[in-house]
N, C-alpha and C positions, 0 to 999 in steps of 0.2 A: 426456838422463835429470837429474830433478829431483834437488837435493841431500837428502841426510837433513836434517832440521831439526835432528837430535840433534849432529849434526858441531860445531855452535856453543856447545853447552854449553860451560863450564869444567871443567877438569880435578879440580876439587875436589869435595868431599860437595855435597849440595842441602843448602838452608837449612833447619835442623829447624823455625824461626818462621816460615814463609810457611805462611798458612792453606790455599792454593788449590796445591796442590805440581803439578797435571797441567795446562797452561795450555790454555786452552779448554773446561776439563772442573769447572765451579763445583760438579758431584755431591758431590768430593770433598775432603774437608779432612779436614788433620792436627789432632787432637783437641789434642794440648798447648797449641798458642797460643789455643786456641778455650776452653777450659773456663776458669771464674771459679770454683766453688765450692770452699771448701777441703775438702770433704770426698769431692772425686775427683781422683786422681792419676794421670796419662797419661805414658808414655814417651816420647821422641825417635821421631819416624818412625810412627807410630801413625795409622791412619787410618778412616776412617768415608765409605762411598759412599752416596750416596741422591740421586735425581734429582728430590725434593721440594724437602725442605730440610735439608740436612746440619746447617746450621750450628745448627737448633735440638736439637742433640743430647742438651743437659742437661736438658731440658724432656719430650722428645719420647720420649728410649729410656732413661733412668736414672729408673724410675718409684718412687714413693712414699718418697723419699729424703729423711727428715725428719731424719735422724741417731740416734746418735752414730756409724754404723758407715760404713766408708769402701768407696770403689769404687777398687780398684786396678788400674791396666791397665799391663802392660812395654810394654818398645821393640817397634818393628817388628811388631807386630799389624795384622790386616787384617780388619774388620767390615764384612761384607756389609750391605745394605739391610735395615733394620726387625730388628737387633740388637737386644734390649732387656734393661735390667737390673732386675731386680722386687729391690728392696731391704728390711727388714726392715719399714720402715713401712706397709706392707701386709698387716702380721700381725694377726689378729682372735683373741679370746679363743674358746677350745674345749672351756673346761672347765665350761661352764652348758647350759642348755636351747636358747640362743640365739647364734648369732655375729656378731649384728646389731651395729653401732657405737653404739647409741643416744647416747651424751653429743655425739658429733662433729655432731650435727645441731641442738644450742643448745637454746632454751628451758629448761624445767625438768630437761630430761635433763641439760644441761651441769654441773648439781651434782655426777655421778657419773662426772667424767672419770676418774677414780682408776680405774676399772674398765678403761682402755683405755691406763695409761699404766706404764710395767716391765713390758710384755711381754716373754718368753724371748725372746732373737735368736738367733742364728748365727754373731753377728759380720762381720768384713771380709768384701766378696766381693773375691777377688784372681786377676787373671789375669796369668800368666808371660808370659816374651816370646816374638814370634815364634808367636803362635796366630793361627789362621787360622779366623773365623766365618763359617758361610755364611749366607744371607738367611734372614733371617725366625726365627734364633735368641733363644730366651730362656734366660735364665740367673736363675736362683732365688738366695734371699739366702743369703749365706755359703758361696757355692762358690767352690771355689780349682779352677782349669784350668792345669795343669802348660805349662811350658815347649815348644814345640816342637808343641802340641796341633794337632787341628783338629776343629770341630764342625759338623755337616753341615747343611744347611738342613733348617729346620724343629724343630729338635730343641729338647727340653725339658732343660734341665741341672738336676737336681736333687740331685747327688751331685759328689764330687772329680772330677776328671778327671785321670787320670796324665800326666806328661812325656810328650811325644810319641806319647801315645795318639790315636786317632781315635773319635768316639763320635758316633751318630746315633740318632734315636729320641725319642718320648713314653712315659715316659720314658727319656732317654739312657741306651744301654748303648753298653758297650765293644767296638767292631767289632772292633780291632786295635793294635797298637802299629807305629808307624813304623819302629823299630830294636830288636834285642834290648837284651836289660837290660844287656849290657857297654858295647853302642855308645850307649846312653842315658848310661850314666855317662862315657863320654867326652866327648860332647858337652856335657854341661852340664859338664866340667870345661873343656872350651875357650870355652864361655860366650861365643862371636862376638860376640853383640849387646852386650856392655862393650868391644870391642875401640872405639879411638879411631877416629873417623869416616873420616880422613884413611886410616888404615892399612885399612879395612874398604873403603873405595873402589877401592884398588888389587887387591883382591880378592874382588870380586862375584862373580864368574865360579865360582870354588870356592865359597863359601857358597850359590849356589844349583844348581849341580847335580855338585860336587865327591864324593870319596868322604871317610868320617869320617878316612882316611891325610891326605889331602889339605888336611883342614881343620886339622888338626894339626901339619901341616907349615906352614904359611901363619899360623900364631898369631904374634904378636908376640913377641918374646923377655920372658919371664917371666910371659906370659898362662898360665892355667890353673893 
């Protein structure tokens, strides 16, 4: 019988600065060591999976990002292939007869650039911790996705997603919540994603398959 290759892994947590965390799987990248834009913040261990070119995440998956709005993604998030964040730079005027952005085409039209600057925006796009995005999700500008949420494949998210909510569709609607309100409050209080990585390593099974009671019992002293 061949030994399980996982038996050779060290006992400590994996290195969050590793670009490709899965040996032999270049399609998976951790985003924190990848991104360079000061307008994008990503927490530890959040990953993107793409068989084509996951390292092009900033240019292919964060679109129309001209600032000043930020994209903030928490820790331990899973982003399926084709997840895209549409930023406020995609906005067009809608208060006149035409929505076409004439000034960006140059020529004599460029003198009217003031018509497309300072358009109203929805602020930063913020994703909580432990969020799972399915294949081909689109997140519109200024949306806030709560901790522990799940966004179904193909969803177009135009409004905020509650903590531990499951949403799907176009436009995305709440399908259900993963826990009742009382348990959601307990999960937010225990905030396992803020545990020291060494402590989390000792309790991975509880985080993945335990109850809320188990999770509270496993929390480090002083947590919550």
